[in-house]
C-alpha positions in Angstrom: 12.0 -19.0 52.7 7.9 -18.5 51.7 7.2 -21.2 49.4 5.1 -19.5 46.1 2.7 -21.7 45.6 0.0 -22.0 42.2 -3.3 -24.1 42.6 -4.7 -25.4 39.2 -8.1 -27.2 39.6 -11.2 -27.3 37.4 -13.5 -27.4 40.8 -14.0 -24.3 42.8 -14.5 -26.2 46.0 -11.2 -28.0 45.5 -9.3 -24.7 45.1 -11.0 -23.0 47.9 -10.5 -26.3 50.4 -6.8 -26.3 49.0 -6.1 -22.5 49.8 -7.5 -22.7 52.9 -5.7 -25.8 53.8 -1.8 -24.8 52.7 -2.7 -20.8 53.4 -2.6 -21.2 56.9 1.3 -22.5 56.5 3.6 -19.4 57.6 6.1 -20.3 55.0 3.3 -21.1 52.1 2.0 -18.2 50.1 -0.8 -18.5 47.7 0.0 -16.6 45.1 -2.7 -17.3 42.3 -5.3 -19.9 41.0 -6.2 -21.7 38.0 -9.4 -23.2 36.9 -7.6 -25.1 33.8 -4.4 -26.0 32.4 -4.6 -23.5 29.7 -3.7 -20.6 32.1 -1.0 -22.2 33.4 2.2 -21.3 31.8 0.9 -17.5 31.5 0.2 -17.5 35.2 3.7 -19.1 35.9 5.3 -16.4 33.8 3.5 -13.4 35.7 3.5 -15.1 39.5 6.5 -16.9 39.2 5.4 -19.6 41.5 8.0 -22.3 43.3 5.4 -24.7 43.3 2.4 -25.8 41.0 -0.1 -28.1 42.6 -1.8 -29.4 39.3 -5.0 -31.5 38.7 -4.5 -34.1 36.1 -8.3 -34.3 34.8 -9.4 -30.8 33.6 -11.8 -30.3 30.4 -9.9 -28.0 28.2 -6.0 -28.3 28.8 -5.6 -31.3 30.8 -2.9 -31.4 33.6 -0.9 -33.9 32.0 -0.7 -31.7 28.9 0.3 -28.3 31.1 2.7 -30.1 33.2 4.5 -31.1 29.9 4.4 -27.5 28.4 5.6 -26.1 31.9 8.2 -28.3 32.4 9.7 -27.9 29.2 10.3 -24.1 29.8 13.6 -22.7 31.3 13.6 -22.2 35.0 10.0 -24.0 35.4 8.4 -24.2 39.0 8.3 -27.8 40.5 5.1 -29.5 40.0 2.9 -31.9 42.1 0.5 -33.6 40.5 -3.3 -33.9 42.2 -5.1 -37.2 41.4 -7.7 -39.7 42.9 -5.6 -42.9 41.6 -2.8 -44.4 43.5 -1.6 -45.9 40.2 -2.6 -44.4 37.4 -1.1 -44.4 33.8 -1.8 -40.7 33.6 0.2 -40.2 36.7 3.2 -41.8 35.2 3.0 -39.8 31.9 2.7 -36.7 34.5 6.1 -37.9 36.4 7.9 -38.5 33.2 7.1 -35.3 32.0 8.8 -33.8 35.2 6.7 -33.8 38.0 8.6 -34.1 41.3 5.5 -36.6 42.6 2.0 -36.7 43.3 -0.6 -36.6 46.3 -4.3 -38.2 46.4 -7.0 -35.3 47.3 -8.1 -37.4 50.1 -4.6 -36.9 51.6 -4.5 -35.3 55.2 -4.0 -31.7 55.1 -0.6 -31.7 57.0 0.9 -34.3 54.4 -0.1 -31.9 51.0 1.4 -29.5 53.2 4.5 -31.4 53.6 4.4 -32.4 50.1 4.7 -28.8 49.1 7.6 -28.3 51.3 9.6 -31.3 50.3 9.1 -30.4 46.7 10.4 -26.8 47.3 13.4 -28.1 48.7 14.2 -30.7 46.0 12.9 -33.6 47.1 10.4 -36.3 45.2 7.2 -36.9 46.7 7.3 -40.5 45.4 8.2 -43.5 47.4 10.5 -46.2 45.7 7.4 -48.4 46.4 4.8 -46.4 44.7 7.3 -46.1 41.6 7.3 -49.4 41.3 3.8 -50.2 41.0 3.2 -47.3 38.8 5.6 -49.3 36.5 4.1 -52.5 37.0 0.8 -51.1 36.2 2.0 -49.8 33.0 4.2 -52.6 31.9 1.7 -54.2 29.8 1.4 -51.4 27.6 4.7 -50.2 27.6 6.5 -50.6 24.2 9.0 -53.5 23.7 12.2 -51.6 23.4 11.6 -49.4 26.4 14.2 -51.2 28.5 16.4 -51.0 25.3 16.2 -47.4 24.8 16.7 -46.8 28.5 20.1 -48.8 28.6 21.0 -46.8 25.5 20.7 -43.5 27.5 22.3 -44.8 30.7 25.2 -45.7 28.6 26.3 -42.2 28.6 26.9 -42.2 32.4 30.4 -42.8 33.6 30.5 -46.2 36.3 30.2 -43.7 39.3 27.7 -42.0 37.8 25.7 -45.0 36.9 26.1 -46.3 40.7 24.5 -42.8 41.9 21.4 -43.2 39.6 20.8 -46.8 40.7 20.9 -45.5 44.1 18.6 -42.9 43.1 16.3 -45.5 41.7 16.4 -47.4 45.3 14.7 -44.2 46.5 17.7 -43.4 48.6 18.5 -39.7 49.7 22.2 -38.3 49.0 23.3 -38.5 52.6 22.3 -42.5 52.2 23.7 -42.9 48.7 27.3 -41.0 50.0 27.6 -43.6 53.1 26.7 -46.5 50.6 29.0 -45.2 48.1 31.9 -43.7 50.4 31.8 -40.3 49.1 31.0 -36.8 50.4 27.2 -35.5 50.0 28.3 -32.7 47.8 30.1 -35.2 45.7 26.8 -37.0 45.4 25.0 -33.8 44.5 27.4 -33.1 41.6 27.0 -36.5 40.3 23.5 -36.4 40.2 23.5 -32.7 38.5 25.6 -34.5 35.9 23.4 -37.4 35.2 20.4 -34.9 35.0 22.6 -32.8 32.5 23.6 -35.9 30.5 20.5 -37.5 30.1 18.3 -34.5 29.6 16.2 -34.9 32.8 15.1 -32.3 35.1 14.7 -34.6 38.2 15.1 -37.3 40.3 11.9 -39.1 40.0 12.8 -39.0 35.9 16.2 -41.0 36.8 14.4 -43.6 39.1 11.9 -44.2 36.2 14.6 -44.1 33.6 16.7 -47.2 36.0 13.4 -48.8 36.5 12.8 -48.7 32.4 16.5 -50.3 32.1 15.5 -52.8 34.6 18.7 -52.3 36.4 17.1 -52.3 40.0 15.9 -56.0 38.8 19.8 -57.1 38.0 21.0 -55.2 41.0 18.6 -57.5 43.5 19.7 -60.7 41.3 23.3 -60.1 42.0 
């Protein structure tokens, strides 16, 4: 399957470099470019990309706002955020808005290609270690009631769904979850779909962040 990719960055040299880098992959088609977040939703409607590679910092409409607008729409493409920071509050905001992960602008070309492929296949581009670092970075400014709100939301899950959610929070794949919880991979996929629907989320990264907010991974480690 050919992955349709839209590149969004206000720097024409960066766009040219990404186009050259990603356009050489046989399974990736660059369907368009945008210089600002204000152009994204209209281009997404017209070009129907599978993945949007989105710069965070742009002068008119930034990548955060553009990601929030895009991911709030039905049948939205996946978003991979481009950033210069490993752990940044803006990256976390993009992930909460529904971005499937992020890559640094100095990431090796082969890794950026791999990230686009992973996101197109439904896998997040975010390791558990990076998630924890992001959460730690913003913990000092996080609302005190965030953990309570996260726990209330997770109370909507059945016990088995909650177990799957915690496993997703640990960064486990469907196969790893299936082995740990003694269920089939299709059953895990069904549970993940139900979790997303019940919680009003749209990808696994958001499940992981909610589990982190609720402190369930800390509880699990203490047991």
